[in-house]
C-alpha positions as CSV (number, residue, x, y, z in Angstrom):
1,M,-54.3,133.7,156.0
2,T,-52.2,136.4,154.3
3,E,-48.7,136.2,152.8
4,A,-46.0,138.8,152.7
5,D,-42.4,138.5,151.7
6,G,-43.0,134.7,151.2
7,I,-43.9,134.3,154.9
8,E,-47.3,132.9,155.9
9,Q,-48.9,135.2,158.4
10,P,-52.1,135.1,160.4
11,T,-55.2,137.1,159.5
12,L,-54.6,140.7,160.6
13,R,-56.7,141.7,163.7
14,P,-56.3,144.0,166.7
15,F,-54.2,142.6,169.5
16,L,-55.6,143.0,173.0
17,S,-52.2,142.6,174.7
18,A,-51.0,145.9,173.3
19,Y,-54.0,147.8,174.7
20,L,-53.7,146.1,178.1
21,V,-50.0,147.0,178.5
22,E,-50.9,150.6,177.6
23,F,-53.5,150.6,180.3
24,V,-50.8,149.5,182.7
25,R,-48.7,152.6,181.6
26,D,-51.8,154.8,182.1
27,A,-52.2,153.4,185.7
28,Y,-48.6,154.2,186.4
29,R,-49.1,157.8,185.1
30,R,-52.1,158.1,187.4
31,C,-49.9,157.0,190.3
32,L,-47.5,159.8,189.5
33,D,-50.4,162.3,189.3
34,E,-51.1,161.4,193.0
35,R,-47.6,162.2,194.0
36,P,-47.8,164.5,197.1
37,K,-46.3,168.0,196.9
38,V,-44.6,167.5,200.3
39,I,-42.3,164.6,201.0
40,E,-43.7,163.0,204.3
41,P,-42.5,160.1,206.5
42,Y,-42.6,156.8,204.7
43,I,-42.6,158.6,201.3
44,T,-39.5,158.8,199.1
45,E,-38.7,161.1,196.3
46,D,-39.7,158.5,193.7
47,N,-42.3,156.4,195.6
48,H,-45.6,157.0,197.3
49,T,-48.9,155.4,198.0
50,S,-51.4,155.2,195.1
51,Q,-54.6,153.2,194.7
52,Y,-53.8,152.8,191.0
53,A,-51.0,150.3,191.7
54,I,-53.6,147.6,192.3
55,E,-55.0,148.3,188.8
56,A,-51.4,147.9,187.4
57,Y,-50.9,144.6,189.1
58,I,-54.1,143.1,187.7
59,L,-53.7,144.5,184.2
60,S,-50.1,143.6,183.8
61,V,-50.8,139.9,184.3
62,A,-53.8,140.2,182.0
63,S,-51.6,141.8,179.3
64,A,-49.0,138.9,179.6
65,E,-51.7,136.3,179.4
66,A,-53.3,138.0,176.4
67,F,-49.9,138.0,174.6
68,L,-49.5,134.3,175.3
69,N,-53.0,133.4,174.1
70,E,-52.5,135.5,171.0
71,T,-49.3,133.6,170.4
72,I,-51.1,130.3,170.8
73,G,-53.8,131.3,168.4
74,I,-51.4,132.5,165.8
75,A,-49.4,129.3,166.2
76,K,-52.6,127.4,165.5
77,E,-53.3,129.5,162.4
78,T,-49.8,129.1,161.0
79,R,-50.0,125.3,161.8
80,K,-47.2,125.5,164.4
81,L,-49.6,123.9,166.9
82,Q,-52.5,121.5,166.5
83,G,-56.0,122.8,167.3
84,I,-56.8,120.4,170.1
85,L,-53.5,121.1,171.8
86,T,-54.0,124.9,171.7
87,E,-57.4,124.6,173.4
88,W,-55.8,122.6,176.2
89,I,-52.9,125.1,176.6
90,E,-55.2,128.1,176.8
91,D,-56.8,126.7,179.9
92,L,-53.6,126.2,181.8
93,E,-52.6,128.3,184.8
94,I,-50.6,131.2,183.4
95,R,-47.2,130.4,184.8
96,K,-47.4,126.8,183.4
97,K,-48.4,128.3,180.1
98,V,-45.4,130.7,180.1
99,L,-43.1,127.8,180.6
100,L,-44.8,125.3,178.2
101,V,-45.5,127.5,175.1
102,P,-41.8,128.2,174.3
103,V,-41.0,124.5,174.6
104,L,-43.7,123.5,172.2
105,L,-42.9,126.2,169.7
106,W,-39.1,126.4,169.9
107,N,-37.9,123.6,172.2
108,R,-36.6,126.0,174.8
109,T,-38.1,128.0,177.7
110,F,-37.5,130.4,180.6
111,D,-35.1,129.8,183.4
112,R,-37.4,129.2,186.4
113,G,-34.7,130.2,188.8
114,S,-34.0,133.7,187.5
115,D,-35.7,136.8,186.1
116,P,-37.9,137.6,184.3
117,F,-39.7,134.4,185.3
118,Q,-39.1,134.8,189.0
119,S,-40.4,138.3,189.1
120,F,-43.4,137.3,187.0
121,D,-44.1,134.5,189.5
122,V,-44.2,137.1,192.3
123,L,-46.4,139.3,190.2
124,V,-48.9,136.5,189.5
125,R,-49.1,135.6,193.3
126,L,-49.6,139.3,194.1
127,R,-52.3,139.6,191.4
128,N,-54.0,136.5,192.8
129,D,-54.0,137.9,196.3
130,C,-55.6,141.1,195.1
131,V,-58.2,139.5,192.9
132,H,-59.1,136.6,195.3
133,Y,-58.5,138.6,198.5
134,K,-59.2,137.0,201.8
135,W,-58.9,138.6,205.2
136,S,-56.4,135.9,206.3
137,S,-54.4,136.3,203.1
138,S,-50.7,136.8,202.8
139,L,-51.3,140.5,202.1
140,I,-51.8,141.0,205.8
141,R,-49.6,138.2,207.3
142,G,-46.6,138.9,205.1
143,T,-44.8,136.3,203.0
144,A,-41.5,135.7,201.3
145,Y,-42.7,137.4,198.1
146,L,-43.5,140.5,200.1
147,R,-40.0,140.5,201.4
148,D,-38.7,140.2,197.9
149,L,-40.8,143.2,196.8
150,E,-39.4,145.2,199.8
151,S,-35.9,144.4,198.6
152,K,-36.8,145.7,195.1
153,G,-37.9,149.0,196.7
154,V,-41.6,148.5,195.8
155,L,-42.9,148.7,199.4
156,L,-42.8,151.9,201.3
157,P,-40.3,151.9,204.1
158,G,-41.7,151.8,207.6
159,K,-45.0,150.4,206.6
160,A,-44.6,146.8,207.8
161,G,-47.9,146.5,209.6
162,F,-50.5,146.5,206.9
163,K,-48.8,145.0,203.8
164,F,-51.8,145.6,201.5
165,Y,-51.4,149.4,202.0
166,S,-47.6,149.1,201.5
167,L,-48.1,147.4,198.1
168,M,-50.2,150.3,196.7
169,T,-47.2,152.3,195.5
170,A,-46.1,154.0,192.3
171,K,-42.9,151.9,192.2
172,G,-45.1,148.8,192.4
173,A,-46.9,149.9,189.3
174,L,-43.6,150.6,187.5
175,W,-42.2,147.2,188.6
176,A,-45.3,145.3,187.4
177,H,-45.2,147.0,184.0
178,N,-41.5,146.4,183.5
179,T,-41.8,142.8,184.7
180,V,-44.3,141.8,181.9
181,C,-42.3,143.8,179.4
182,R,-39.2,141.8,180.2
183,L,-41.1,138.5,180.1
184,V,-42.7,139.3,176.7
185,N,-39.4,140.4,175.2
186,R,-37.6,137.3,176.5
187,A,-40.3,135.2,174.9
188,A,-39.7,137.0,171.6
189,E,-36.0,136.3,172.1
190,L,-36.6,132.6,172.7
191,G,-38.6,132.5,169.5
192,E,-35.8,134.4,167.6
193,Y,-38.4,137.1,166.9
194,D,-40.3,134.9,164.5
195,R,-42.4,137.2,162.4
196,R,-44.9,134.5,161.7
197,I,-45.7,134.2,165.4
198,F,-44.9,137.7,166.8
199,G,-45.2,140.2,164.0
200,L,-44.3,143.3,165.9
201,R,-46.5,142.7,168.9
202,Y,-43.6,142.6,171.4
203,E,-42.7,146.2,170.5
204,A,-45.7,147.4,172.5
205,F,-43.9,146.0,175.6
206,K,-41.3,148.6,176.1
207,E,-39.9,149.2,179.6
208,I,-40.3,152.5,181.4
209,S,-37.0,154.0,182.7
210,A,-36.5,154.5,186.4
211,N,-36.2,158.2,185.8
212,Y,-39.4,158.5,183.8
213,W,-41.3,159.8,186.9
214,R,-39.0,162.9,187.0
215,E,-39.5,163.7,183.3
216,Y,-43.3,163.2,183.7
217,M,-43.6,165.4,186.7
218,E,-41.5,168.2,185.0
219,T,-43.9,168.0,182.0
220,R,-46.9,168.2,184.3
221,N,-45.4,171.2,186.2
222,V,-44.9,173.0,182.9
223,E,-48.5,172.3,181.8
224,A,-49.8,173.5,185.2
225,L,-47.7,176.7,184.9
226,A,-48.9,177.3,181.3
227,K,-52.5,176.9,182.4
228,E,-52.0,179.3,185.3
229,I,-50.5,181.9,183.0
230,V,-53.3,181.5,180.5
231,D,-56.0,181.7,183.2
232,H,-54.5,184.9,184.6
233,A,-53.9,186.4,181.1
234,I,-57.4,186.0,179.8
235,P,-59.9,188.3,181.7
236,P,-63.2,186.7,182.7
237,A,-66.1,187.2,180.4
238,K,-68.3,190.1,181.3
239,S,-71.8,189.3,182.2
240,T,-74.5,190.8,180.1
Protein backbone atom coordinates (compact mmCIF):
# COMPACT_ATOMS: atom_id res chain seq x y z
CA MET A 1 0.00 0.00 0.00
CA THR A 2 1.15 3.53 -0.75
CA GLU A 3 -0.23 6.84 0.41
CA ALA A 4 -0.40 10.13 -1.49
CA ASP A 5 -2.23 13.31 -0.54
CA GLY A 6 -3.65 11.49 2.47
CA ILE A 7 -5.41 8.94 0.22
CA GLU A 8 -4.71 5.25 0.66
CA GLN A 9 -3.83 3.79 -2.74
CA PRO A 10 -3.14 0.28 -4.05
CA THR A 11 0.37 -0.85 -4.88
CA LEU A 12 1.41 0.56 -8.27
CA ARG A 13 1.41 -2.02 -11.07
CA PRO A 14 0.74 -2.07 -14.81
CA PHE A 15 -2.93 -2.27 -15.74
CA LEU A 16 -3.83 -4.77 -18.45
CA SER A 17 -7.08 -2.99 -19.34
CA ALA A 18 -5.19 0.00 -20.79
CA TYR A 19 -3.13 -2.28 -23.04
CA LEU A 20 -6.16 -4.22 -24.21
CA VAL A 21 -8.20 -1.17 -25.19
CA GLU A 22 -5.17 0.12 -27.12
CA PHE A 23 -5.11 -3.23 -28.96
CA VAL A 24 -8.74 -2.58 -29.92
CA ARG A 25 -7.72 0.81 -31.35
CA ASP A 26 -4.93 -0.92 -33.28
CA ALA A 27 -7.45 -3.41 -34.69
CA TYR A 28 -9.62 -0.50 -35.85
CA ARG A 29 -6.65 1.16 -37.54
CA ARG A 30 -5.89 -2.11 -39.34
CA CYS A 31 -9.51 -2.14 -40.47
CA LEU A 32 -8.97 1.29 -41.98
CA ASP A 33 -5.77 0.10 -43.67
CA GLU A 34 -7.92 -2.45 -45.53
CA ARG A 35 -10.21 0.25 -46.92
CA PRO A 36 -10.59 -0.35 -50.68
CA LYS A 37 -9.49 2.40 -53.03
CA VAL A 38 -12.68 2.05 -55.07
CA ILE A 39 -16.13 2.21 -53.46
CA GLU A 40 -17.99 -0.94 -54.55
CA PRO A 41 -21.54 -2.22 -53.99
CA TYR A 42 -22.30 -2.88 -50.30
CA ILE A 43 -19.38 -0.63 -49.30
CA THR A 44 -19.95 2.87 -47.97
CA GLU A 45 -17.52 5.74 -47.68
CA ASP A 46 -16.83 5.05 -44.00
CA ASN A 47 -17.53 1.31 -43.79
CA HIS A 48 -16.15 -1.80 -45.43
CA THR A 49 -15.39 -5.42 -44.69
CA SER A 50 -12.36 -6.20 -42.53
CA GLN A 51 -11.21 -9.37 -40.80
CA TYR A 52 -9.81 -7.30 -37.91
CA ALA A 53 -13.31 -6.44 -36.67
CA ILE A 54 -13.56 -9.86 -35.03
CA GLU A 55 -10.34 -9.11 -33.12
CA ALA A 56 -11.88 -5.82 -31.95
CA TYR A 57 -15.05 -7.54 -30.72
CA ILE A 58 -13.11 -10.06 -28.65
CA LEU A 59 -10.53 -7.66 -27.23
CA SER A 60 -13.02 -4.94 -26.38
CA VAL A 61 -14.92 -7.25 -24.04
CA ALA A 62 -11.59 -8.48 -22.63
CA SER A 63 -10.56 -4.87 -21.88
CA ALA A 64 -13.82 -4.19 -20.05
CA GLU A 65 -13.51 -7.35 -17.98
CA ALA A 66 -9.88 -6.54 -17.16
CA PHE A 67 -10.96 -3.07 -15.98
CA LEU A 68 -13.63 -4.62 -13.77
CA ASN A 69 -11.28 -7.21 -12.29
CA GLU A 70 -8.68 -4.51 -11.63
CA THR A 71 -11.37 -2.50 -9.87
CA ILE A 72 -12.35 -5.50 -7.76
CA GLY A 73 -8.71 -6.19 -6.85
CA ILE A 74 -8.05 -2.57 -5.91
CA ALA A 75 -11.25 -2.48 -3.84
CA LYS A 76 -9.92 -5.51 -1.96
CA GLU A 77 -6.53 -3.86 -1.38
CA THR A 78 -8.15 -0.66 -0.13
CA ARG A 79 -10.55 -2.70 2.02
CA LYS A 80 -13.61 -1.58 0.08
CA LEU A 81 -14.53 -5.25 -0.46
CA GLN A 82 -13.83 -8.36 1.58
CA GLY A 83 -11.40 -10.91 0.13
CA ILE A 84 -13.84 -13.82 -0.01
CA LEU A 85 -16.42 -11.65 -1.74
CA THR A 86 -13.96 -10.46 -4.40
CA GLU A 87 -13.06 -14.03 -5.36
CA TRP A 88 -16.74 -14.84 -5.85
CA ILE A 89 -17.39 -11.71 -7.93
CA GLU A 90 -14.42 -12.33 -10.23
CA ASP A 91 -15.97 -15.64 -11.33
CA LEU A 92 -19.31 -14.08 -12.30
CA GLU A 93 -20.46 -13.74 -15.90
CA ILE A 94 -19.26 -10.34 -17.09
CA ARG A 95 -22.66 -8.64 -17.49
CA LYS A 96 -23.67 -9.67 -13.98
CA LYS A 97 -20.32 -8.37 -12.77
CA VAL A 98 -20.87 -5.02 -14.50
CA LEU A 99 -24.17 -4.58 -12.68
CA LEU A 100 -23.08 -5.89 -9.29
CA VAL A 101 -19.72 -4.21 -8.68
CA PRO A 102 -21.07 -0.62 -8.66
CA VAL A 103 -23.82 -1.68 -6.25
CA LEU A 104 -21.32 -3.16 -3.79
CA LEU A 105 -18.95 -0.21 -4.03
CA TRP A 106 -21.26 2.80 -4.41
CA ASN A 107 -24.82 1.52 -3.93
CA ARG A 108 -25.79 2.42 -7.51
CA THR A 109 -25.45 0.76 -10.91
CA PHE A 110 -26.11 0.93 -14.65
CA ASP A 111 -29.56 1.31 -16.14
CA ARG A 112 -30.12 -2.09 -17.78
CA GLY A 113 -32.64 -0.61 -20.23
CA SER A 114 -30.38 2.00 -21.81
CA ASP A 115 -26.85 2.60 -23.08
CA PRO A 116 -24.09 1.99 -22.36
CA PHE A 117 -25.25 -1.26 -20.77
CA GLN A 118 -27.60 -2.25 -23.62
CA SER A 119 -24.88 -1.87 -26.25
CA PHE A 120 -22.43 -3.73 -24.03
CA ASP A 121 -24.94 -6.56 -23.68
CA VAL A 122 -25.09 -6.81 -27.49
CA LEU A 123 -21.29 -6.71 -27.69
CA VAL A 124 -20.92 -9.55 -25.18
CA ARG A 125 -23.43 -11.69 -27.09
CA LEU A 126 -21.58 -10.97 -30.31
CA ARG A 127 -18.23 -11.80 -28.68
CA ASN A 128 -19.66 -15.06 -27.34
CA ASP A 129 -20.94 -16.03 -30.78
CA CYS A 130 -17.50 -15.37 -32.27
CA VAL A 131 -15.51 -17.19 -29.58
CA HIS A 132 -17.94 -20.10 -29.17
CA TYR A 133 -18.96 -20.27 -32.81
CA LYS A 134 -21.44 -22.96 -33.88
CA TRP A 135 -22.64 -23.61 -37.40
CA SER A 136 -26.21 -23.21 -36.22
CA SER A 137 -25.39 -20.06 -34.27
CA SER A 138 -27.26 -16.78 -34.54
CA LEU A 139 -24.49 -15.35 -36.71
CA ILE A 140 -26.04 -17.23 -39.60
CA ARG A 141 -29.72 -17.36 -38.64
CA GLY A 142 -29.94 -13.72 -37.63
CA THR A 143 -31.22 -12.41 -34.29
CA ALA A 144 -32.63 -9.29 -32.71
CA TYR A 145 -29.17 -8.07 -31.74
CA LEU A 146 -28.05 -8.28 -35.35
CA ARG A 147 -30.98 -6.09 -36.34
CA ASP A 148 -29.89 -3.69 -33.61
CA LEU A 149 -26.39 -3.56 -35.09
CA GLU A 150 -27.85 -2.97 -38.54
CA SER A 151 -29.75 0.04 -37.17
CA LYS A 152 -26.45 1.40 -35.80
CA GLY A 153 -24.85 1.17 -39.24
CA VAL A 154 -22.43 -1.59 -38.20
CA LEU A 155 -23.59 -4.11 -40.81
CA LEU A 156 -22.92 -3.51 -44.47
CA PRO A 157 -26.11 -2.79 -46.42
CA GLY A 158 -27.30 -5.54 -48.73
CA LYS A 159 -25.42 -8.31 -46.95
CA ALA A 160 -28.38 -9.96 -45.26
CA GLY A 161 -27.53 -13.53 -46.28
CA PHE A 162 -24.41 -14.44 -44.34
CA LYS A 163 -24.47 -12.31 -41.20
CA PHE A 164 -21.04 -13.37 -40.00
CA TYR A 165 -19.47 -11.73 -43.05
CA SER A 166 -21.65 -8.65 -42.54
CA LEU A 167 -20.34 -8.23 -39.00
CA MET A 168 -16.70 -8.04 -40.08
CA THR A 169 -16.70 -4.29 -40.69
CA ALA A 170 -14.64 -1.23 -39.82
CA LYS A 171 -17.68 0.42 -38.24
CA GLY A 172 -18.16 -2.68 -36.12
CA ALA A 173 -14.65 -2.31 -34.70
CA LEU A 174 -15.29 1.39 -34.00
CA TRP A 175 -18.62 0.62 -32.32
CA ALA A 176 -17.04 -2.08 -30.11
CA HIS A 177 -14.25 0.26 -29.00
CA ASN A 178 -16.57 3.14 -28.19
CA THR A 179 -19.05 0.86 -26.42
CA VAL A 180 -16.49 -0.28 -23.83
CA CYS A 181 -15.17 3.28 -23.48
CA ARG A 182 -18.65 4.53 -22.62
CA LEU A 183 -19.16 1.66 -20.20
CA VAL A 184 -15.90 2.27 -18.35
CA ASN A 185 -16.41 6.03 -18.17
CA ARG A 186 -19.94 5.54 -16.88
CA ALA A 187 -18.54 3.21 -14.20
CA ALA A 188 -16.07 5.94 -13.21
CA GLU A 189 -18.92 8.42 -13.08
CA LEU A 190 -20.96 6.09 -10.85
CA GLY A 191 -17.97 5.91 -8.52
CA GLU A 192 -17.54 9.69 -8.60
CA TYR A 193 -14.05 9.18 -10.07
CA ASP A 194 -12.78 7.80 -6.74
CA ARG A 195 -8.98 8.01 -7.00
CA ARG A 196 -8.54 5.18 -4.52
CA ILE A 197 -10.35 2.84 -6.90
CA PHE A 198 -9.75 4.23 -10.38
CA GLY A 199 -6.58 6.27 -10.26
CA LEU A 200 -6.52 7.51 -13.85
CA ARG A 201 -7.21 4.12 -15.48
CA TYR A 202 -10.44 5.27 -17.11
CA GLU A 203 -8.53 7.90 -19.11
CA ALA A 204 -7.18 5.12 -21.33
CA PHE A 205 -10.77 4.56 -22.49
CA LYS A 206 -11.28 7.55 -24.76
CA GLU A 207 -13.82 7.33 -27.55
CA ILE A 208 -12.79 7.59 -31.20
CA SER A 209 -14.69 10.20 -33.18
CA ALA A 210 -16.89 9.19 -36.11
CA ASN A 211 -14.67 11.24 -38.45
CA TYR A 212 -11.40 9.72 -37.25
CA TRP A 213 -11.29 7.42 -40.30
CA ARG A 214 -11.06 10.45 -42.60
CA GLU A 215 -8.19 12.00 -40.64
CA TYR A 216 -6.40 8.65 -40.46
CA MET A 217 -6.69 8.00 -44.20
CA GLU A 218 -5.49 11.52 -45.03
CA THR A 219 -2.42 10.90 -42.86
CA ARG A 220 -1.77 7.57 -44.53
CA ASN A 221 -2.12 9.16 -47.98
CA VAL A 222 0.42 11.83 -47.06
CA GLU A 223 2.81 9.15 -45.77
CA ALA A 224 2.40 7.13 -48.97
CA LEU A 225 3.00 10.23 -51.11
CA ALA A 226 6.11 11.14 -49.09
CA LYS A 227 7.47 7.62 -49.51
CA GLU A 228 6.83 7.72 -53.25
CA ILE A 229 8.67 11.07 -53.54
CA VAL A 230 11.62 9.79 -51.53
CA ASP A 231 11.78 6.52 -53.51
CA HIS A 232 11.91 8.42 -56.81
CA ALA A 233 14.28 11.10 -55.53
CA ILE A 234 16.96 8.70 -54.34
CA PRO A 235 18.67 6.89 -57.23
CA PRO A 236 19.21 3.14 -56.78
CA ALA A 237 22.62 2.13 -55.51
CA LYS A 238 25.04 1.12 -58.25
CA SER A 239 26.16 -2.45 -58.22
CA THR A 240 29.88 -2.99 -57.81
